[in-house]
C-alpha positions, 0 to 999 in steps of 0.5 A: 338112591344115588345122591350127587355131592354138592361142591360145598360138600366136596370142599368139606370132604377135602378139608376133612381129609387134610385135617386128618393128615395134618393132625397126625403131625406133632402138635404145637399149641399157639396163642391164637389157635388150638393145637392141631387145628386145621383151618381150610382157607382162605381161598384166593382168586385173582385176575391179572393183565399187563405185559410179559417179555414183550408180549401183552398178557392177561390171565387168572391166578388161584391159591388155597391155604390150609392153615395149621399151627404146626404145618400149613399147606399151600396150593396154587396155579396160574394161567396167562394168554399172550399176544400171538403176534409178539415175542414169546407169543409167536412161539407159544401164546400161553403160559401156565403153571402151578405148585405146592408149598409147606410153611411153619409160622413161629407165632407173630415172629417168623416163618419158614417155607419150602415148595415146588412149582413149574411153568410151561412157557415156549412150549416147554415145562420148567421147574424148581424147588425152593426154600425161604423164610421171613422175619418180623423186624417191627410192628409192620416190617418184615425181611425175607430171603429165599433160594430156588434150585432150577430143575431139568435140562436146558430146552431147545425151542424148535420154532423160534421166529422171535429169536428164542434159541433155547431156555432153561430154569436156573438157580436163583437167590433173592432177599428184600423187605415187606411193609404192611400199612395200618389199613392192610396195604402191603408193599415189597421190594426184593433183589434177585440173582439168577443163575448165581454160579453161571450167568449171575444176572441181577434183577429186581421184583416188587409189588403193592396191594391195597384192600378195597374191602376185607375180601377184595384188593387191587395191586400191581406187581412186576420184575425186571432183569437189571443186568444180562449177558451175551445171548441171554434175553432180558426178562421182565413182567408188569401186571395189574391184578384184582384179587378176591379172598373168601372162605375165612376171615382175615387175621391181622394184616401183618400176620397174613403177610407173615403166614402166606406171602412169598410161598408162591414162587414160580421158576426163573427161566433164562432164554438164549436169543439171537439179536438178528444182527450179523454179528449174532452168528459166528463161524470158526474157523472162517478160512478152512482149507481142505484136501481135494475130494476127501470125504467126512472131515469136519471143516468148521462149526457155526454157533450163536444166533438162533438155531435152526441154521441153513446154508448156501454156497457160491458157487453152488455145491449140491452135496456140501453140508449134509444134515446141517439143518435143525440145531446141528452146527457142525459142517463137513466137507462132502463134495461127493458129486465133484461139483468143485473139489477137483478144480481147486480154488475157493468157495464161499459158504454162508450160514443163516440162522432163523432170524436172518443173521448170517456168517461166512466161511471161505473154504480153500481147496489146494 
């Protein structure tokens, strides 16, 4: 007879398999748990809403913590639906991601962790690997630090009415403090540097949570780029969340913070944008000279703004800049139909990016 396995049965089976794996690791006895013991849970589900990079956002988060005195395992994921008519939402109206982390806690003193996570935004996936740790300064205060390594190349965004020309996950570093109140409320604030070897964009992030019951809490979280660089978007996020934790009784509040907080970290994604202003797009050189009807010689390069680029000319030239659409910023003299070059004089070329920014080059034929 075929028997269906219940969800609870599947959970116990998964926990049992993980217990065997972790128990095979070197055992470390601690004061508040047996050597090699695996605790499946707690499991946390939360709903969030707010704003993200000029789009309204609403979604859910989930995580599962499998705790062991020697090595704990953390699994997490997130999904947000974005406003279709604003900023990132015009390119891709959702963002989602997930990751895994491992951590070791030195009982009531400190912990270290390492993990991998990805985010899918603007239709592309961005990943990072990270390491970090926390140290308990006092009865209720912790300090933390972490470093992440951006993985993958820069991604070109093909459809960008919002002005996003491209995006990439970058290295980052952050450090800060966390305070745990007597009834379990927690507050944290951290300073972050994104792309420290390149753009070095500084930012801040923080949050506050308050326990309504031992299993339910509410809070706010957010981050914001304090500084930025030319052609880089200023990232920000502000969320309100409601979280429900089940599957295990909580430990002392400061030890929960020491064991689990900070292990969930998603990539830092920088977005190159065009402001839509005339100066956002440039041409170099702006006054090139070409010789008669010679074919195939590069005469100028367009850059900046928000690709893809288009062009127009005055007077009109039917075959002036072949293959100039998309993200190809190089232009070539190719007046093969002799619309202009045998007469000599000047022709004005106007290049336009996807947000309407324009730049002009005046070409002279002797």
